[in-house]
C-alpha positions as CSV (number, residue, x, y, z in Angstrom):
1,M,1.8,-12.0,12.5
2,K,2.9,-9.8,10.0
3,K,0.9,-6.4,9.9
4,I,-0.1,-4.8,6.4
5,L,-1.7,-1.2,6.0
6,V,-3.8,-1.0,2.5
7,V,-4.4,2.6,1.8
8,D,-7.3,3.0,-1.0
9,D,-10.2,5.6,-1.5
10,E,-12.0,2.7,-2.8
11,E,-14.1,1.0,-0.3
12,N,-14.7,-2.4,-2.2
13,L,-11.0,-2.7,-2.6
14,R,-10.1,-2.2,0.9
15,I,-12.7,-4.6,1.8
16,L,-11.7,-7.4,-0.8
17,Y,-7.5,-6.6,0.3
18,K,-8.5,-7.0,3.7
19,E,-10.5,-10.2,3.3
20,E,-7.7,-11.6,1.0
21,L,-4.9,-10.8,2.9
22,T,-6.3,-11.6,6.1
23,G,-6.7,-15.0,4.6
24,E,-3.3,-15.3,3.7
25,G,-2.6,-15.0,7.4
26,Y,-1.8,-11.5,7.8
27,D,-2.8,-8.7,10.2
28,V,-4.4,-6.0,8.1
29,D,-5.8,-2.4,8.6
30,V,-7.3,-0.2,6.0
31,A,-7.1,3.6,5.3
32,D,-9.2,5.4,2.7
33,S,-7.0,8.4,2.2
34,A,-3.4,9.7,3.0
35,E,-4.3,11.7,6.1
36,S,-5.9,8.3,7.4
37,A,-2.7,6.5,6.7
38,F,-0.3,8.9,8.6
39,K,-2.6,8.6,11.8
40,Q,-2.5,4.9,11.8
41,L,1.3,4.8,10.9
42,D,1.9,7.1,13.9
43,E,-0.1,4.5,15.9
44,N,0.8,1.4,14.5
45,T,4.4,-0.4,13.2
46,Y,3.5,-2.1,9.8
47,N,5.4,-4.6,7.8
48,A,3.9,-3.5,4.6
49,V,1.9,-0.5,3.1
50,I,-0.1,-1.1,-0.2
51,L,-0.9,2.4,-1.4
52,D,-3.0,3.6,-4.4
53,I,-1.7,6.6,-6.4
54,Q,-4.9,8.3,-7.6
55,M,-6.4,9.1,-4.5
56,P,-8.5,12.4,-3.4
57,G,-6.5,15.1,-1.2
58,M,-3.0,13.8,-1.2
59,N,-1.7,11.7,-3.9
60,G,0.3,8.2,-3.3
61,L,3.4,9.5,-4.4
62,E,3.4,12.7,-2.0
63,A,1.9,10.1,0.8
64,M,5.0,7.7,0.0
65,S,7.5,10.6,0.1
66,R,5.9,11.6,3.6
67,I,6.0,8.2,4.6
68,L,9.5,7.5,4.2
69,H,10.9,10.6,5.2
70,K,9.1,9.5,8.7
71,H,9.9,5.7,8.3
72,R,12.5,5.4,6.1
73,Q,12.9,1.5,6.1
74,Q,8.8,1.1,5.4
75,A,8.3,-1.5,2.8
76,I,5.7,0.0,0.4
77,I,4.1,-1.2,-2.6
78,L,2.6,1.4,-5.1
79,N,-0.7,-0.4,-6.5
80,T,-2.5,1.6,-9.0
81,A,-4.9,1.1,-12.0
82,Y,-2.6,3.5,-14.3
83,S,0.8,2.1,-15.4
84,Q,2.0,5.4,-16.6
85,F,3.4,6.3,-13.0
86,K,5.8,3.4,-12.9
87,D,8.3,5.9,-15.1
88,D,7.8,8.8,-13.0
89,F,10.9,8.8,-10.9
90,E,8.9,9.5,-7.6
91,S,8.0,5.8,-8.1
92,W,10.9,4.3,-7.7
93,S,11.3,4.6,-4.0
94,A,8.7,1.7,-3.8
95,D,9.8,-1.6,-3.2
96,A,7.2,-2.9,-5.5
97,Y,5.0,-1.2,-8.6
98,L,2.1,-3.4,-9.2
99,V,-0.9,-2.4,-11.7
100,K,-4.6,-3.4,-10.2
101,T,-6.2,-6.5,-11.3
102,S,-8.9,-8.6,-10.5
103,D,-6.5,-11.3,-9.6
104,L,-4.5,-10.8,-6.2
105,T,-1.7,-13.4,-7.1
106,E,1.0,-11.3,-8.0
107,L,0.1,-8.7,-5.1
108,K,0.3,-11.7,-2.7
109,N,3.4,-12.7,-4.1
110,K,5.2,-9.6,-3.6
111,I,4.2,-9.2,-0.2
112,R,5.5,-12.7,0.7
113,E,8.8,-11.7,-1.3
114,L,9.0,-8.4,0.8
115,I,8.1,-9.6,4.4
116,G,7.1,-13.3,4.3
């Protein structure tokens, strides 16, 4: 079973993504911060990380840089409410950049494209 880590500071989104992606057949873990995500990445192997950008403490772009420094081949999907970060060169390291929406079809399709 493919394993996904969802990193988002909004509890309702973590719950929604976990339910929806589990329903798609993925094993899903959640983290509420970059720091929590780092701990989980040290203890588990993930096929993909879905990473919010705007979070308290370390933002998603900084977290992605740190994740990729340690786990070079990690698939990362930036999933944010803000489209302006798409032009930030730091976001170009991500495998995908998606703007949050209540319809998770695009996210699910991108996950299938990246990890099957």
